[in-house]
C-alpha positions in Angstrom: 86.7 -24.6 22.1 84.8 -27.7 21.2 83.1 -27.9 17.8 79.8 -28.6 19.5 79.7 -25.1 21.1 81.6 -23.2 18.4 78.6 -21.0 17.4 78.1 -20.1 21.1 81.6 -18.9 21.6 81.8 -17.1 18.2 78.6 -15.1 18.9 79.6 -14.5 22.5 82.9 -12.9 21.2 81.2 -10.9 18.5 78.6 -9.6 21.0 81.1 -8.6 23.6 83.1 -6.8 20.9 80.0 -5.0 19.7 79.2 -3.8 23.2 82.8 -2.8 23.8 83.1 -0.6 20.7 79.9 1.3 21.5 80.3 4.7 23.1 78.1 3.3 25.9 77.3 -0.3 26.3 74.0 0.4 28.0 71.5 2.0 25.7 68.3 3.4 27.1 65.3 3.7 24.8 62.1 5.7 25.4 60.5 2.7 27.1 63.4 2.0 29.4 62.3 4.4 32.1 59.0 2.7 32.5 60.7 -0.6 33.1 62.9 1.1 35.7 59.9 2.7 37.4 58.0 -0.7 37.5 61.1 -2.3 39.0 60.6 -0.1 42.1 56.9 -1.0 42.5 55.0 -4.0 41.1 51.6 -2.4 41.6 51.0 -1.5 38.0 48.9 -2.6 35.0 51.3 -1.0 32.5 53.7 -3.8 31.7 54.5 -7.4 32.6 57.0 -7.7 35.5 59.6 -10.0 34.0 62.0 -7.4 32.7 61.6 -5.1 35.7 62.5 -8.1 37.9 65.8 -8.3 36.0 66.4 -4.6 36.4 65.6 -4.9 40.1 68.2 -7.7 40.5 70.7 -5.6 38.7 70.6 -3.0 41.5 72.2 -5.6 43.7 74.7 -6.9 41.2 76.8 -4.1 39.7 74.1 -2.0 38.2 72.7 -2.5 34.7 75.9 -4.4 33.7 74.2 -7.5 35.1 71.3 -7.2 32.7 73.6 -6.5 29.7 75.7 -9.5 30.6 72.6 -11.7 30.8 71.6 -10.4 27.4 75.1 -11.2 26.0 74.7 -14.8 27.2 71.1 -15.0 26.0 72.2 -13.9 22.5 75.0 -16.5 22.3 72.6 -19.2 23.5 70.0 -18.2 20.9 72.4 -18.7 18.1 73.5 -22.0 19.5 69.9 -23.2 19.7 69.1 -21.8 16.3 72.0 -23.7 14.8 70.8 -26.9 16.5 67.3 -26.4 15.1 68.2 -25.3 11.5 71.6 -27.0 11.0 72.2 -24.2 8.6 75.3 -22.1 8.3 73.3 -19.8 5.9 70.8 -19.1 8.7 73.5 -18.2 11.2 75.4 -16.0 8.7 72.2 -14.3 7.5 71.1 -13.5 11.1 74.5 -12.1 12.0 74.8 -9.9 8.8 71.2 -8.6 9.3 72.0 -7.7 12.9 69.2 -10.0 14.3 69.5 -10.5 18.1 73.0 -9.1 18.4 72.1 -5.5 17.8 69.6 -5.6 20.7 72.0 -6.8 23.3 73.0 -3.4 24.7 69.4 -2.1 24.8 67.8 -2.0 28.2 64.6 -3.3 26.7 62.7 -6.6 27.0 62.8 -7.6 23.3 65.8 -9.9 23.4 64.9 -11.6 26.6 61.4 -12.3 25.3 62.8 -13.7 22.1 65.2 -15.9 24.1 62.4 -17.6 26.1 60.2 -18.0 23.0 63.0 -19.6 21.0 63.7 -22.0 23.9 60.0 -22.8 24.1 59.9 -23.5 20.3 63.0 -25.7 20.6 61.6 -27.9 23.4 58.3 -28.2 21.5 60.2 -29.4 18.5 62.0 -31.9 20.7 58.8 -33.1 22.2 59.9 -32.0 25.7 56.6 -30.3 26.5 57.2 -29.7 30.2 60.0 -27.3 29.3 58.1 -26.0 26.4 55.2 -24.8 28.6 57.7 -23.6 31.3 59.5 -21.2 28.9 56.2 -20.0 27.4 55.1 -19.1 30.9 58.3 -17.2 31.6 58.1 -15.4 28.2 54.6 -14.2 29.1 56.2 -12.3 32.0 58.3 -10.3 29.6 55.8 -9.1 26.9 52.0 -9.4 26.6 52.4 -10.7 23.1 51.3 -14.2 24.2 47.9 -13.0 25.4 46.1 -15.1 22.7 48.7 -17.8 22.1 46.5 -20.4 23.8 44.3 -20.1 20.7 47.1 -20.7 18.2 49.0 -23.3 20.3 46.6 -26.2 19.9 46.7 -25.9 16.1 50.5 -25.6 16.1 50.7 -28.7 18.2 48.2 -30.6 16.0 50.1 -29.8 12.8 53.4 -30.8 14.6 52.3 -34.0 16.3 48.9 -34.9 14.7 47.6 -35.8 18.2 44.1 -34.6 19.1 44.5 -35.3 22.8 47.7 -33.3 22.9 45.9 -30.5 21.0 43.2 -30.2 23.7 45.8 -30.6 26.5 48.0 -27.8 25.0 45.0 -25.4 24.9 44.5 -25.6 28.7 48.2 -25.8 29.6 49.1 -22.8 27.4 46.2 -20.7 28.9 47.3 -21.6 32.4 51.1 -20.9 32.0 50.6 -17.6 30.2 48.0 -16.3 32.7 50.1 -15.3 35.6 50.0 -11.6 34.8 46.2 -11.5 34.1 45.7 -13.3 37.4 48.0 -10.9 39.3 46.2 -7.9 37.7 42.7 -9.4 38.4 43.4 -9.9 42.1 45.2 -6.6 42.6 43.2 -4.3 40.3 40.0 -6.3 39.4 41.0 -6.3 35.7 41.8 -9.4 33.7 44.5 -8.1 31.4 48.1 -9.0 30.5 49.1 -5.3 30.6 47.8 -1.9 29.5 50.7 -1.6 27.1 49.1 -4.3 25.0 46.6 -1.8 23.6 49.5 0.5 22.7 51.5 -2.3 21.1 48.5 -3.1 18.9 48.5 0.6 18.3 44.9 1.5 18.5 45.7 5.2 18.4 47.5 5.2 15.1 45.2 2.6 13.5 42.0 4.3 14.7 43.2 7.7 13.3 44.4 6.3 10.0 42.4 7.8 7.0 42.7 4.7 4.9 42.8 1.7 7.3 43.4 -0.9 4.6 46.5 0.9 3.2 47.7 1.5 6.8 47.5 -2.2 7.6 49.3 -3.1 4.4 52.0 -0.5 5.1 52.4 -1.6 8.8 52.6 -5.3 7.8 55.2 -4.7 5.1 57.2 -2.3 7.2 57.5 -4.6 10.2 58.2 -7.6 8.0 61.1 -6.2 6.0 62.6 -3.3 7.9 66.3 -3.7 8.8 67.5 -4.2 12.3 70.4 -1.9 11.5 68.1 1.1 12.0 68.9 0.8 15.7 72.7 0.8 14.9 72.4 3.8 12.6 70.5 5.6 15.2 73.1 4.9 17.9 75.9 6.4 15.8 73.9 9.2 14.3 74.3 8.0 10.7 70.8 9.3 9.8 72.1 12.9 9.9 72.9 14.8 6.7 71.6 14.4 3.2 74.3 12.1 1.9 74.1 9.8 4.9 70.3 9.8 4.6 70.6 8.6 0.9 73.0 5.8 2.0 70.7 5.0 4.9 67.6 4.7 2.6 69.6 2.7 0.1 70.6 0.2 2.7 67.0 0.0 4.0 65.7 -0.8 0.5 68.4 -3.5 0.0 67.3 -5.1 3.2 63.7 -4.8 2.3 64.3 -6.6 -1.0 66.3 -9.3 0.8 63.6 -9.9 3.4 60.9 -9.9 0.7 62.7 -12.7 -1.0 63.2 -14.6 2.3 59.5 -14.3 3.2 58.4 -15.6 -0.3 60.8 -18.5 0.0 59.6 -19.3 3.6 55.9 -19.2 2.7 56.4 -21.4 -0.5 58.6 -23.8 1.4 56.1 -24.0 4.3 53.3 -25.1 2.0 55.5 -27.3 -0.2 57.0 -29.2 2.8 53.7 -29.0 4.8 55.4 -27.4 7.8 52.2 -25.7 8.9 53.2 -25.7 12.6 56.1 -23.5 11.8 54.0 -21.3 9.5 51.3 -20.8 12.2 54.0 -20.0 14.8 55.4 -17.2 12.6 52.0 -15.9 11.5 50.8 -15.6 15.1 53.6 -13.1 15.9 53.3 -11.2 12.7 49.5 -10.9 12.7 49.3 -8.0 15.2 51.6 -5.9 13.2 48.9 -5.1 10.7 47.4 -2.8 13.3 50.7 -1.3 14.4 52.7 1.7 13.5 56.2 0.7 12.2 58.0 -1.0 15.0 60.9 -2.2 12.9 62.5 -5.6 12.8 62.2 -6.2 16.6 58.7 -7.6 15.8 60.4 -10.5 14.1 62.8 -11.5 16.9 60.8 -14.4 18.4 60.7 -16.2 15.1 63.1 -14.7 12.5 65.5 -17.7 12.6 62.6 -19.8 11.1 62.5 -17.6 8.0 65.9 -18.8 6.9 
C-alpha cells in the first residue's frame, strides 16, 4: 500500500467490512422500486435515467452486486479526493465517524453516485481542469435533478474562484448545456422541458403548501436537514429505534450530532467570510437552499458538499 493511496485502501476496507456485517448488503428503500421500474423503460418523466442505467447494467453483471461494488469504489475514491482537496486528517476522521458517504454504500439509491460525480466536478474546478469539471457536472445531472438551476449559481462560483469575467459568462452557457440532457430528452419525448417530475416532490411542495406556519416550517426543515445524523439510516437498518430505552439513546445521539454539526456550520460560515472563500460558500449554499421547502430528508442532502464543512 503506497502512502499516496492509503486513504483509498483504508476506506475501501472499512466499506467492504460494513457491507459484509450487514444482514443484507443490498438495502432497498421506498424509492428503490421506482429506479428499478425506470430501468426497464426509459419513457418516463419521473426521474433522471442515470441510476436506472446502472441498475440495468447490473442485470447483466451478477445482479445488484455490480451496483453495490461500484458504490464501494465510489466511496473510497470520494475519500481519496476529499483528502487531496482538504489535506486534513480531521476532515477524513470526522466524515468516517459521522457516517458520511460510507453508510449509503449498500443502499440501492442514487444519493452516493450523485455525490461522487459532484465531488469530482468540484475537484476539477478547483484544479482548473474545466473540461472534466463540466463533464462530471453533466453526468451528475443524470442522477438527480438537483442541478436544474446550477447554471445560475455556477457563473458566480467561477467568478469568486477565478475572478475572470469571460470565464464567468462561458460557464453560464456551458453549465446550462451539460446539465440539460434530461430536459431535452423530456421535451422531445413528452413536450415538457423538465429535469424530472420528482423535482417537485424533492422540493416538497405538498408538505410546504400544507404547513400551517410556513416560516417555522422552513426554519425546521433547514435545521433538520443541516444537522441530522447520517446514523439514522444505520439505526433504522438494525431496528435500534424500537423500545423506549433505545429511543432515548437514539434521541440523545441525534442531539449530540445536531450540536456537533451546528458548531461545524458556524465554523464553516465564519471561516468562509474571514478567508473570503465565497466560491466554496456559494457551492454549499446552492445545495442547501432547497431544503428550506423540504420535509426532513436527513443528512443525505449534505452528501454533495459535506466534506467542505470540515
